[in-house]
N, C-alpha and C positions, 0 to 999 in steps of 0.2 A: 504493500499500499504506500502511495507516494505522499509527500508531506501535503500536496495540494488536495488530494483526496480525503485525508485525515481533517484537514482544515474545513473543508465543505460538510463532512459528516458532523463535525463539532458544531458548526453554525446551524446545520439542520436540526440537530438534537436540542440547542437552546431555543430555537424557534418552537419546536414542537412542546418543549416544556412550558415556555411563555404561554402558548396557546391553551395547554391544560389548565394553567393557572388562571387564565382570564375567562374560559368556560366555566371554571369552578366558581368563580366570583359572581358571574352572571347568573349561574344555577342558584347560588345561595340567594342573591337578592331577589330574584322571581320567586322563589320558594316561600321566602318570609315577608316580603313586602305586598306581594299580590298584584294586580295591575289595576289601573284605572279605578273604577268604582267598585271592585269586586271586594269581597270581604277578606279582611286580613287573616293570615294562618296563625296570628300570635295575638293573644288577648281575648277578651269576652266577659261575659257576665260574671259576677262573683258577690257573695254575700258573706262577710267577714265581721270582725269586732275591733275597734280601733283602741288605742292605748287608753282612752277614758271609759271603756266597756261600752261604748255606744256602736250600735249596728252602722255598717258601712257597706255601700254596693259599688259597683262600677259607675252607676248614674251620678253618684256624689262627685265623679270626676269629670263629668262631661262639661264642656264649655271653656275648659282650659287645658292646655298641654300639660302632662304629666311625666315624671320619671318613676319608673318602678324598679325596685331592687328586692331581690330575694336573699335572705340571710338568717342569723340567729344571734341571740344575744351572748351565747357562749362562745362565740367565734373568736379565736385569739389575734387574727391578723387582718384577713381580707375585708371582713364586714366592717370593722369599725374605720378602716382606712377608707373604704368606699363612702360610707356615711359621712366621713370628715370631709372628703373630696364634694360630695353633694352639697354639704353645709357650705363650704366655700362658694360654690357656684351661687347658691342662694343668697348668700351674704353680699356678693359682688352685684347681684341683681338690684338689691336695695329695695325701693318700693315696688319693683317690677315682680319681686319674688311673690306678691299678693295675686298676680295674674297666672301664676303656674300652680302645680301640685306635685308633690314628692311623696312617695309611698314606700315604706319599708314592710315587706310581707315576711313572716317567719316561715321557715321551713321545719321549726321545731317547737310545734303546738304543745307538745308535752311539758315543756319547761317554760316556754315563753307565753305566760298569761298576760293579760292586758296590764295589770299591775307592773309586772317585770319589764314589759315593753316601754311603759311610761317612765320608769325609773332609768332605763338604757337609754331613750331617747333625749333625756334632759340634759344629756352632754353634747347634744348636736343642736342645729338650727331648729327653731320652733315651727317652721313650716314643714318640717317632715313629720308625717304620720305614720304610725305603726298598724300593723294589721295582723291579727291572730284569729283564731276560731278552732273548731274541733278538727280532728283529723280528715274527716269526710270533706269539710269546707276547703282545707288547705290542699288536700290532693286535687280537688276540682280547680282551684286556681293555678296550681302548678301545672296541671294538664293543659289548661287555657294557654298559659305563657309558654309552654313547652320547657318547663324548668325540670331539671334533674336533681332529685334529692335523695340521700341515702344515709341511714344512721351507720356509723362506723364505730364499734366498739373499741375502748382503748384501755380496758383493765379496770379493775376493782368497781364494776358496775357503772363506770363512767362512758360517756360516748361523745363523739364529735359528728358534725353533719358534713358529709361530702356534697357540695351543690353548686350549681350553675352560678357564676359570679359575674353576670352581665346586667348592666343598667339598660332598662328599655325605654326608649322615648316613644311616648305615645301622643297623638295629636288630640285636638278639641273633641273628635268624635270617639275617642277611645281607640283608634286604630294605630297599629304599629307603624311607625316611621323608619326607626333605624336603632341599632345599638347606640347608646350615647357614650361618646369617648370622653373620659376624664383623665386620661394621660396627656393633659395639656394644660396650658395656664387658665386659671378660673375664669378670667377675663374673657378668654376666646370661647370658652365653654357657654358662658353667660350669654355671650353675643349670639352664639348659634341657637340657644334656647329662645331668645327674645324673637327670633323669625317665626316662631310657631305660636305666638300669642293672638 
């Protein structure tokens, strides 16, 4: 095989790899965002309880864009970090934070009672609402948002939760827009969120 043939094969392989990645991104976006006026594949009706013990449903979030994050209060790292970053975005929004909603849904209803959620969320921005419920209600909202959550035993009767760590951006009608990126400056994330008011 000549050097020229090797070079052509290398360029062709790189092109094919790029094409596969491009098609994968297109497939992901069409699967999760849906098309035009079609129903979104992510999100839907739910009936839960907020951190004050009051019933909340998806209808309470209509009319404003909102962020949704699934986690649990015993989470050692990802959940508090994500909620802190969401809080920073809400802080940067200032008065505009009243025009959006942010929801933290537990994947651990066994331990995360309304009172536990209220105490936990007191460390973050006051615009963040917590949501819990019985296992059946949590299973239903996890299914609607395509969230993976599984109990992982860690010994001495204790456990952690393995779960999807994605922040969902939903529009005013409760339709999924895209994963909301928090790995950027809070000002940039806030500017992005303002576009959906």
